[in-house]
Each structure stands twice: as structure tokens, then as C-alpha cells.
DSSP file (Angstrom, degrees, kcal/mol; ACC not computed):
  #  RESIDUE AA STRUCTURE BP1 BP2  ACC     N-H-->O    O-->H-N    N-H-->O    O-->H-N    TCO  KAPPA ALPHA  PHI   PSI    X-CA   Y-CA   Z-CA
    1    1 A X              0   0    0      0, 0.0     2,-0.3     0, 0.0    70,-0.1   0.000 360.0 360.0 360.0 124.3   26.1  117.8  132.5
    2    2 A X        +     0   0    0     68,-0.1     2,-0.3    70,-0.0    70,-0.2  -0.554 360.0 178.6 -75.6 132.9   22.9  115.7  132.9
    3    3 A X  E     -A   71   0A   0     68,-2.1    68,-2.2    -2,-0.3     2,-0.5  -0.891  29.2-118.9-130.4 163.3   23.2  113.0  135.6
    4    4 A X  E     -A   70   0A   0     -2,-0.3     2,-0.3    66,-0.2    66,-0.2  -0.932  30.9-168.8-105.7 125.4   20.8  110.4  137.0
    5    5 A X  E     -A   69   0A   0     64,-2.7    64,-2.7    -2,-0.5     2,-0.5  -0.865  16.5-134.2-112.4 147.8   20.0  110.8  140.7
    6    6 A X  E     -A   68   0A   0     -2,-0.3     2,-0.5    62,-0.2    62,-0.2  -0.885  20.5-171.2-100.5 126.0   18.2  108.3  143.0
    7    7 A X  E     -A   67   0A   0     60,-3.2    60,-2.6    -2,-0.5     2,-0.4  -0.966   2.6-164.7-115.6 130.5   15.5  109.7  145.3
    8    8 A X  E >   -A   66   0A   0     -2,-0.5     3,-1.9    58,-0.2     4,-0.4  -0.883  28.0-125.3-110.6 145.1   13.9  107.5  148.0
    9    9 A X  G >  S+     0   0    0     56,-0.6     3,-1.6    -2,-0.4     4,-0.3   0.824 108.1  70.0 -54.2 -32.5   10.7  108.5  149.8
   10   10 A X  G >  S+     0   0    0      1,-0.3     3,-0.7     2,-0.2    -1,-0.3   0.723  83.7  69.7 -62.1 -17.3   12.5  108.1  153.0
   11   11 A X  G <  S+     0   0    0     -3,-1.9    12,-2.2    11,-0.2    13,-1.3   0.874 109.2  36.3 -63.3 -33.1   14.6  111.3  152.2
   12   12 A X  G <  S+     0   0    0     -3,-1.6    18,-2.6    -4,-0.4     2,-0.7   0.334  86.6 115.0-108.3   5.1   11.4  113.3  152.7
   13   13 A X  B X   -c   30   0B   0     -3,-0.7     3,-1.7    -4,-0.3    18,-0.2  -0.690  47.6-161.3 -88.3 112.3    9.7  111.5  155.6
   14   14 A X  T 3  S+     0   0    0     16,-2.7    17,-0.2    -2,-0.7    -1,-0.2   0.663  87.7  67.1 -63.4 -18.8    9.4  113.7  158.8
   15   15 A X  T 3  S+     0   0    0     15,-0.4     2,-0.3     2,-0.1    -1,-0.3   0.498  90.9  75.0 -85.4  -0.5    8.8  110.6  160.9
   16   16 A X  S <  S-     0   0    0     -3,-1.7     2,-0.2    -6,-0.1     5,-0.0  -0.783  78.1-128.7-105.9 152.6   12.3  109.4  160.3
   17   17 A X      > -     0   0    0     -2,-0.3     5,-1.8     1,-0.1     3,-0.4  -0.476  34.2-102.6 -90.0 171.3   15.5  110.7  161.9
   18   18 A X  T > 5S+     0   0    0      1,-0.2     3,-1.4     3,-0.2    -1,-0.1   0.869 124.6  54.2 -64.9 -37.7   18.5  111.7  159.8
   19   19 A X  T 3 5S+     0   0    0      1,-0.3    -1,-0.2     2,-0.1    -3,-0.0   0.768 106.4  53.4 -70.3 -20.1   20.2  108.3  160.8
   20   20 A X  T 3 5S-     0   0    0     -3,-0.4    -1,-0.3   -10,-0.1    -2,-0.2   0.484 135.2 -82.7 -88.3  -4.4   17.1  106.4  159.6
   21   21 A X  T < 5S+     0   0    0     -3,-1.4    -3,-0.2     1,-0.4    -2,-0.1   0.252  78.1 139.4 131.2 -19.8   17.3  108.1  156.2
   22   22 A X      < +     0   0    0     -5,-1.8    -1,-0.4     1,-0.1   -11,-0.2  -0.349  21.2 179.4 -62.8 137.1   15.7  111.5  156.2
   23   23 A X        +     0   0    0    -12,-2.2     2,-0.3   -13,-0.1   -11,-0.1   0.472  55.6  67.8-122.6  -7.0   17.8  114.0  154.1
   24   24 A X  S    S-     0   0    0    -13,-1.3     5,-0.1     1,-0.1    52,-0.0  -0.771  95.5 -85.9-106.1 159.3   15.9  117.3  154.3
   25   25 A X    >>  -     0   0    0     -2,-0.3     4,-1.2     1,-0.1     3,-1.1  -0.284  39.4-115.2 -60.5 149.8   15.4  119.4  157.3
   26   26 A X  T 34 S+     0   0    0      1,-0.3     3,-0.2     2,-0.2    -1,-0.1   0.831 115.8  61.9 -54.0 -34.9   12.3  118.4  159.4
   27   27 A X  T 34 S+     0   0    0      1,-0.2    -1,-0.3     3,-0.0    -2,-0.0   0.834 110.7  39.3 -65.2 -31.2   10.6  121.7  158.6
   28   28 A X  T <4 S+     0   0    0     -3,-1.1    -1,-0.2     2,-0.0    59,-0.2   0.644 101.1  94.7 -87.9 -15.3   10.6  120.7  154.9
   29   29 A X     <  -     0   0    0     -4,-1.2     2,-0.3    -3,-0.2   -16,-0.2  -0.276  59.5-153.0 -76.2 161.4    9.8  117.0  155.5
   30   30 A X  B >   -c   13   0B   0    -18,-2.6   -16,-2.7    -2,-0.0     3,-0.7  -0.939  25.5-101.4-129.7 152.9    6.3  115.5  155.5
   31   31 A X  T 3  S-     0   0    0     -2,-0.3   -18,-0.1   -18,-0.2   -19,-0.0  -0.560  95.4  -0.2 -77.7 142.4    5.0  112.6  157.3
   32   32 A X  T 3  S-     0   0    0     -2,-0.2    -1,-0.2     1,-0.2     2,-0.1   0.813  78.9-170.9  57.4  40.9    4.5  109.2  155.4
   33   33 A X    <   -     0   0    0     -3,-0.7     2,-0.2   -24,-0.2    -1,-0.2  -0.407   5.9-154.2 -61.6 132.2    5.8  110.4  152.0
   34   34 A X     >  -     0   0    0     -2,-0.1     4,-1.7     1,-0.1     3,-0.3  -0.612  29.2-109.2-106.5 169.3    5.3  107.8  149.2
   35   35 A X  H  > S+     0   0    0     29,-0.5     4,-2.3     1,-0.2     5,-0.1   0.812 117.7  58.4 -69.4 -27.1    7.0  107.2  146.0
   36   36 A X  H  > S+     0   0    0      2,-0.2     4,-2.6     1,-0.2    -1,-0.2   0.836 104.1  51.4 -63.9 -34.9    3.9  108.6  144.0
   37   37 A X  H  > S+     0   0    0     -3,-0.3     4,-2.4     2,-0.2     5,-0.2   0.918 110.4  48.2 -72.9 -43.4    4.2  111.9  145.8
   38   38 A X  H  X S+     0   0    0     -4,-1.7     4,-2.1     2,-0.2    -2,-0.2   0.935 112.3  48.4 -56.1 -46.2    7.8  112.1  144.9
   39   39 A X  H  X S+     0   0    0     -4,-2.3     4,-2.4     1,-0.2    -2,-0.2   0.932 111.3  51.2 -60.7 -44.3    7.0  111.3  141.3
   40   40 A X  H  X S+     0   0    0     -4,-2.6     4,-2.4     1,-0.2    -1,-0.2   0.910 109.7  50.2 -60.4 -40.9    4.1  113.9  141.2
   41   41 A X  H  X S+     0   0    0     -4,-2.4     4,-1.7     1,-0.2    -1,-0.2   0.884 110.3  49.7 -63.2 -40.5    6.5  116.6  142.6
   42   42 A X  H  <>S+     0   0    0     -4,-2.1     5,-2.7     2,-0.2     4,-0.4   0.877 108.8  52.4 -68.1 -38.4    9.1  115.8  140.0
   43   43 A X  H ><5S+     0   0    0     -4,-2.4     3,-1.3     1,-0.2    -2,-0.2   0.923 109.0  50.2 -66.0 -41.9    6.4  116.0  137.2
   44   44 A X  H 3<5S+     0   0    0     -4,-2.4    -1,-0.2     1,-0.3    -2,-0.2   0.885 108.3  53.3 -60.7 -38.6    5.4  119.4  138.5
   45   45 A X  T 3<5S-     0   0    0     -4,-1.7    -1,-0.3    -5,-0.2    -2,-0.2   0.516 115.5-118.2 -76.8  -6.4    9.1  120.5  138.4
   46   46 A X  T < 5 +     0   0    0     -3,-1.3     2,-0.3    -4,-0.4    -3,-0.2   0.796  64.3 143.2  79.4  25.5    9.3  119.4  134.8
   47   47 A X      < -     0   0    0     -5,-2.7     2,-0.3    24,-0.0    -1,-0.2  -0.773  51.9-118.0-104.7 145.9   11.9  116.7  135.4
   48   48 A X  E     +B   70   0A   0     22,-0.6    22,-2.4    -2,-0.3     2,-0.3  -0.643  45.7 161.9 -77.4 140.1   12.2  113.3  133.7
   49   49 A X  E     -B   69   0A   0     -2,-0.3     2,-0.3    20,-0.2    20,-0.2  -0.957  31.8-149.9-154.8 164.6   12.0  110.5  136.0
   50   50 A X  E     -B   68   0A   0     18,-2.1    18,-2.9    -2,-0.3     2,-0.5  -0.975  17.4-141.1-143.9 126.8   11.3  106.8  136.3
   51   51 A X  E     -B   67   0A   0     -2,-0.3     2,-0.4    16,-0.2    16,-0.2  -0.811  24.9-176.2 -92.4 126.3    9.7  105.0  139.3
   52   52 A X  E     -B   66   0A   0     14,-2.6    14,-2.4    -2,-0.5     2,-0.5  -0.932  29.8-112.9-123.6 147.9   11.1  101.6  140.3
   53   53 A X        +     0   0    0     -2,-0.4     2,-0.3    12,-0.2    11,-0.1  -0.672  58.5 129.3 -80.0 124.2   10.3   99.1  142.8
   54   54 A X        -     0   0    0     -2,-0.5    11,-2.5     8,-0.0     2,-0.4  -0.984  51.8-116.3-166.3 165.1   13.0   98.8  145.4
   55   55 A X        -     0   0    0     -2,-0.3     8,-0.2     8,-0.2     5,-0.2  -0.957  33.1-116.2-114.4 131.5   13.7   98.8  149.1
   56   56 A X    >   -     0   0    0      6,-0.6     3,-1.9    -2,-0.4     6,-0.3  -0.451  30.6-123.4 -63.0 134.5   15.7  101.5  150.8
   57   57 A X  G >  S+     0   0    0      1,-0.3     3,-0.9     2,-0.2    -1,-0.1   0.799 110.1  50.9 -56.1 -29.5   18.8   99.7  152.2
   58   58 A X  G 3  S+     0   0    0      1,-0.3    -1,-0.3     2,-0.1     3,-0.1   0.716 121.0  36.6 -82.2 -11.8   18.3  100.8  155.8
   59   59 A X  G X  S+     0   0    0     -3,-1.9     3,-2.8     3,-0.1    -3,-0.3  -0.311  72.9 156.2-125.0  51.2   14.6   99.6  155.6
   60   60 A X  T <   +     0   0    0     -3,-0.9    -1,-0.1     1,-0.3    -3,-0.1   0.639  68.1  59.6 -51.4 -23.4   15.3   96.6  153.4
   61   61 A X  T 3  S+     0   0    0     -3,-0.1     2,-0.6     1,-0.1    -1,-0.3   0.627  96.8  68.5 -79.9 -18.1   12.1   94.8  154.7
   62   62 A X    <   -     0   0    0     -3,-2.8     2,-1.4    -6,-0.3    -6,-0.6  -0.909  68.4-159.3-113.8 108.7    9.8   97.7  153.4
   63   63 A X        +     0   0    0     -2,-0.6    -8,-0.2     1,-0.2     3,-0.1  -0.663  32.4 151.0 -87.9  82.8    9.6   98.0  149.5
   64   64 A X        -     0   0    0     -2,-1.4   -29,-0.5     1,-0.2    -1,-0.2   0.655  50.7-126.4 -88.8 -18.9    8.4  101.7  149.3
   65   65 A X        -     0   0    0    -11,-2.5   -56,-0.6    -3,-0.2     2,-0.3  -0.317  15.5-118.6  99.7 170.4   10.1  102.2  145.8
   66   66 A X  E     -AB   8  52A   0    -14,-2.4   -14,-2.6   -58,-0.2     2,-0.4  -0.940  11.2-133.3-147.9 165.6   12.6  104.7  144.4
   67   67 A X  E     -AB   7  51A   0    -60,-2.6   -60,-3.2    -2,-0.3     2,-0.4  -0.995   8.3-149.2-130.5 128.9   12.6  107.3  141.7
   68   68 A X  E     -AB   6  50A   0    -18,-2.9   -18,-2.1    -2,-0.4     2,-0.4  -0.830  21.9-166.9 -87.9 132.1   15.5  107.8  139.1
   69   69 A X  E     -AB   5  49A   0    -64,-2.7   -64,-2.7    -2,-0.4     2,-0.6  -0.980  16.4-147.1-130.0 129.6   15.7  111.4  138.1
   70   70 A X  E     +AB   4  48A   0    -22,-2.4   -22,-0.6    -2,-0.4     2,-0.3  -0.871  42.7 137.3 -97.0 128.3   17.6  113.0  135.2
   71   71 A X  E     -A    3   0A   0    -68,-2.2   -68,-2.1    -2,-0.6     4,-0.1  -0.995  59.6-141.0-161.3 160.0   18.8  116.5  136.1
   72   72 A X  S    S+     0   0    0     -2,-0.3     3,-0.1   -70,-0.2    -1,-0.1   0.474  75.2 105.6 -99.7  -4.9   21.6  119.0  136.0
   73   73 A X  S    S-     0   0    0      1,-0.1     2,-0.2   -70,-0.1    -2,-0.1  -0.277  81.2-102.7 -72.0 156.0   20.7  120.2  139.7
   74   74 A X     >  -     0   0    0      1,-0.1     4,-2.2     4,-0.0     5,-0.2  -0.515  34.1-117.9 -66.5 148.8   22.9  119.4  142.7
   75   75 A X  H  > S+     0   0    0      1,-0.2     4,-2.9     2,-0.2     5,-0.2   0.887 113.7  55.6 -65.6 -34.8   21.2  116.7  144.6
   76   76 A X  H  > S+     0   0    0      2,-0.2     4,-2.1     1,-0.2    -1,-0.2   0.941 110.0  47.2 -58.8 -48.9   20.8  119.0  147.8
   77   77 A X  H  > S+     0   0    0      1,-0.2     4,-1.9     2,-0.2    -1,-0.2   0.899 112.6  48.3 -62.7 -43.1   19.0  121.5  145.6
   78   78 A X  H  X S+     0   0    0     -4,-2.2     4,-2.9     2,-0.2     5,-0.3   0.933 109.2  53.9 -57.3 -50.3   16.8  118.8  144.1
   79   79 A X  H  X S+     0   0    0     -4,-2.9     4,-2.5     1,-0.2    -2,-0.2   0.918 111.4  44.5 -57.3 -48.8   15.9  117.4  147.5
   80   80 A X  H  X S+     0   0    0     -4,-2.1     4,-2.3     2,-0.2    -1,-0.2   0.842 112.4  50.6 -62.5 -37.4   14.8  120.7  148.8
   81   81 A X  H  X S+     0   0    0     -4,-1.9     4,-2.4     2,-0.2    -2,-0.2   0.932 113.8  46.3 -67.0 -50.7   12.8  121.6  145.6
   82   82 A X  H  X S+     0   0    0     -4,-2.9     4,-2.5     2,-0.2    -2,-0.2   0.942 112.8  50.4 -63.8 -46.2   11.0  118.1  145.8
   83   83 A X  H  X S+     0   0    0     -4,-2.5     4,-2.5    -5,-0.3    -1,-0.2   0.946 111.3  47.4 -57.2 -49.7   10.3  118.6  149.6
   84   84 A X  H  X S+     0   0    0     -4,-2.3     4,-2.5     1,-0.2    -1,-0.2   0.913 112.2  49.9 -61.7 -39.7    8.8  122.0  149.1
   85   85 A X  H  X S+     0   0    0     -4,-2.4     4,-2.4     2,-0.2    -1,-0.2   0.870 108.2  52.8 -66.3 -38.6    6.6  120.8  146.2
   86   86 A X  H  X S+     0   0    0     -4,-2.5     4,-2.3     2,-0.2    -1,-0.2   0.923 109.9  48.9 -60.9 -45.4    5.4  117.9  148.3
   87   87 A X  H  X S+     0   0    0     -4,-2.5     4,-1.7   -59,-0.2    -2,-0.2   0.922 111.6  49.0 -56.9 -47.9    4.4  120.3  151.1
   88   88 A X  H  X S+     0   0    0     -4,-2.5     4,-1.8     2,-0.2     3,-0.2   0.928 110.8  50.9 -57.6 -46.1    2.6  122.6  148.6
   89   89 A X  H  X S+     0   0    0     -4,-2.4     4,-0.8     1,-0.2    -2,-0.2   0.901 109.8  49.0 -56.2 -47.5    0.8  119.6  147.1
   90   90 A X  H  < S+     0   0    0     -4,-2.3     3,-0.3     1,-0.2    -1,-0.2   0.813 109.1  53.3 -68.2 -29.7   -0.4  118.5  150.5
   91   91 A X  H  < S+     0   0    0     -4,-1.7    -1,-0.2    -3,-0.2    -2,-0.2   0.858 106.6  53.4 -70.4 -36.3   -1.6  122.0  151.3
   92   92 A X  H  <        0   0    0     -4,-1.8    -1,-0.2     1,-0.2    -2,-0.2   0.629 360.0 360.0 -78.0 -12.5   -3.7  122.2  148.2
   93   93 A X     <        0   0    0     -4,-0.8    -1,-0.2    -3,-0.3    -2,-0.1   0.483 360.0 360.0 -81.8 360.0   -5.6  118.9  148.9
């Protein structure tokens, strides 16, 4: 069953603690992840997505954006896949 999941850049930011919004292990996270990097990772993974302007509730003053993703994956699997893809993208630059 296809569902729509919300991904925030904060989920992948190694500079944040778990209580401030990081959702992946620090070893998979990257510093200063932006919404465009999340979108690029989703494109590489072949998933349909839409970028929207929004503020993460814990950082309501900072409008970094969010990404809506259509997928059949569990959210935890998707987060790990996106985090790993962002790391690989940064290595190749």
C-alpha cells in the first residue's frame, strides 16, 4: 500500500541531537543537510516526491522546508536509505 511520508532535513542533520529532531544514527547523518539534498537523494532512489516550504515544529523560526514522499517502504528504512544516499552524494562531490 502506497503512503505519503514527510521527511524533514533535520532528520539527517548530524549537528542536531535526537531530541532536537535527528532521526538517523549519527554515523549516517551529515552536517547541515538541506531540503534539496533530501530531494536529490529521493530522485536517485527513484521515488516520487514533492518539496514544500515549511518549518520543522521544533525549529519553527527556521523555514528549511520538507519533502513529501510516496512510498511503500517503512519510514525507518526510507530514512536510512536517504541518509546513506546523501553521504554518497557528498563523497562524490
